N, C-alpha and C positions, 0 to 999 in steps of 0.2 A: 499536472500544470503546473503547478507555482517553479518547480527544479528544474524544465524543460527553460523560461523564461529567461531565470537566470543565468542555468548554463549557456542555450543560445547568446546572450545580449555579450556574459564577460568571451565567449568564441568570438563573437563579433568585433569586440573593444581591442581582442589579443591580434585576429589579422586585422585589423584598421592600424592599430598600433604598430603593428611591423611593416605596411605599408609607407607611412609616413615616414621610419628609417630609414629606406632605401634611394633617398634622395640624391644626386652623383657630390661627393664632394664630403661623403659621410668618414668617420675614420671606422677602422675597423678594428672590432670589437676585440676587447682582450680576450686569451682563454676560458678567466676566469664568467665573463659576459657571458659567451658563448654555448658553456654547460648549464647557466641559468635559461637561459631562453630555448634552448631543446631541453631543460627542463622542467618546464613549463608549459612545454607545447606538448612533451610526452602526462604531465599529472592534467590539463584539461583536455586529453582526449578522450585518460582511461574512468575519469570521471565525468564528463557525458556521457560515453555509454551507458558505462555501468550502471547511472541513474537517469537513465531514459530508455534504455532495451534498443537502441539501435544497432544494426550488426550492419559495417561494408562489406557485401559481397563485390563490386567491382574497386578496386584498389582505387584501379588510373584514374576512372572516373572520378573518386571521389579527390583525390591527389591535383585533380584539372579545376574542379569548385576551388579548392584554394589558390590554388595559386594563380585562377581568373582573379581571384580578389584581392588579392597582393600585387598583381599586375593591372588593375583594375583597365580588364578586360572585359567585353560587353558576353552576359552574362548569357547560360544555355536555358534559364526559364527567369517566369519578372520573379525580382526578389521582394516585390509587395506582399507575394502568395506561399513564398518558403517558408513562414514562422507556422500562417494556418494549415500549410501542408502535414507539416510536422508535430502539428497538434492532432491533428488527427489520424498517422501512422501510430502516434503513441495512443491514444487513445486503441485503436481498432489495435494491439499489437499485446498494452495492459490487459483491455478484457478476454481475449483469446488466452491469453497467459494462466490467468485468473481461473479462467474457466476449466482450462487444464487442472492445474491443481487444485480445486475440487474434485475435479476428478478425481484423482489420483489419492486424496481423503479421504470419500466415501465407499469408494474400495476395497480400500483397507481398514474401514472399520468395517464393513459388512461381512471381513473375512474374520472380524473378534466375538469373539462370545460376552453375551454380561450389557447389549444394547440391545435398548426399544426403538423400535421407530414410530413417529405418527404421519400421516397420513401426508404433511405439507410436505416430507420430505427430513424431517428433522430428523437426529440418535441422540438417544441418552442415556444413562448411563446414571444409575441412583447409589449409591454407596452409602449414602443412611437415609431414610425419611421423611427421619423432627416427624414431631406430633400431626395425630391424628385427626385432629381441623384442619382443611386445604384449604390454603391459598385463594385470594379471589380477587379478578381482573378490577375490583371495587378498595381492593388493601393497600395496605402500607408499608416495604419493605426496606430494610437496609441487611445488604449483599455485600459480601467482600469477594470479590472477583480475580477471574484470570483469564484474561484476553489474547489468544494469541493465534496468526494469522496461519495461512497453509506452511506453509514454509517455514514453520516456527519461531517466527520475529513473533517473541512479546509487545504488548501496544501496555497495556496494560495489567497492574498486577494492586493490588488491595495490598497487601502482607511488606510489602518494600516500602509502599510512598506512606501505608497507616493510615492511607483511607477509608473507611466502608465507602457506599455505596448507597444512596439514598433515594428510592424512588414509587411511582405510582407504579402499580403493575400493570395497568391495559397503557401505560406509556411508555414505555418498555418495546424495543421489537419485538414481532410476532411470535420467534424463534421463541426465544427466552423467556415470551411469557407465557407461551403454550405448557413447555416444562413447567415454570414455578406453580402453578395450578395444579400438577398432578403430586406435591410435597405441600408439607409444613413446617414450620419454625421450626430451625432444627434441622434443618434437612444442606444436603451436599450432594452433588451431580457436577456429572458434566455433561456440557450438551457439543453434538457440533450439527452447527446449520450452517446451510446450505445460503445463499448469496441473496436469494430473491425472498427468505423468509428472516434478511438481517436488513443490510444497505442498499441492496442492490447496484442500482446501477449510481445514485449518487455518492456513495459512502462519504465519509468522513473524511476531516482534518492530518487521522493517522488511520486511517483504514481507508486503503485504493477500493475503487469499483470492483460492482460487478466479482466481490470477494467474502470466502464462506470463512466462520467464524468456529473457533472452538473456547468455549466457554467452561471455565473450571467456579463452581458458583458453589459458597454458605451461603445460610442464609442468618442471618445472624438477629435477626428480631423481625415481627409480625402485627405490624398497628392495625385491628380490623374499621371499617370505615362506620360511627353508630350508625 
């Protein structure tokens, strides 16, 4: 949501700034200034659409809205409600997009061999089971993880950051917890976790709401609770 606020604010500043420069007697900008202004408009629109998911289905109406603001004309919508309307649209768009990405991801996983599935819908594949002593929810583990979104974007990588992840097993997301208790120290596995078993509708700073997750995990060590 923060992205849309910044982009919306920048767009508003751009539009308002342009309207202030339209007074009578204003000298015509040079060719260089014209190019900069046009390029700024292109950049703002590219960034706005790429990062918010908005699509212009009616170019004439979209252009009219911009021109109405630039010309200080009466708007066809209540300007006080514009931002809330965009927030609601973006949230709905993101939810539907991520649900579709989750479906595509799990359809692909179901067609692959080597995966086990839990009743919660979590799929996992164990490359190395680790020790015979299984992890419990009361244990503290050190993990190396690579977390990837369904579209392939990597959001965390212990190998690249050089930082392992220490946590109490009972405090990790349900989908990861339910796989950890089926392996032992030294295990290496991949878990495909549906949004409902991850961060669901809340998301995090780096994980969008309603997003499935792909976890590649190496269990470095296990410390049992005494």
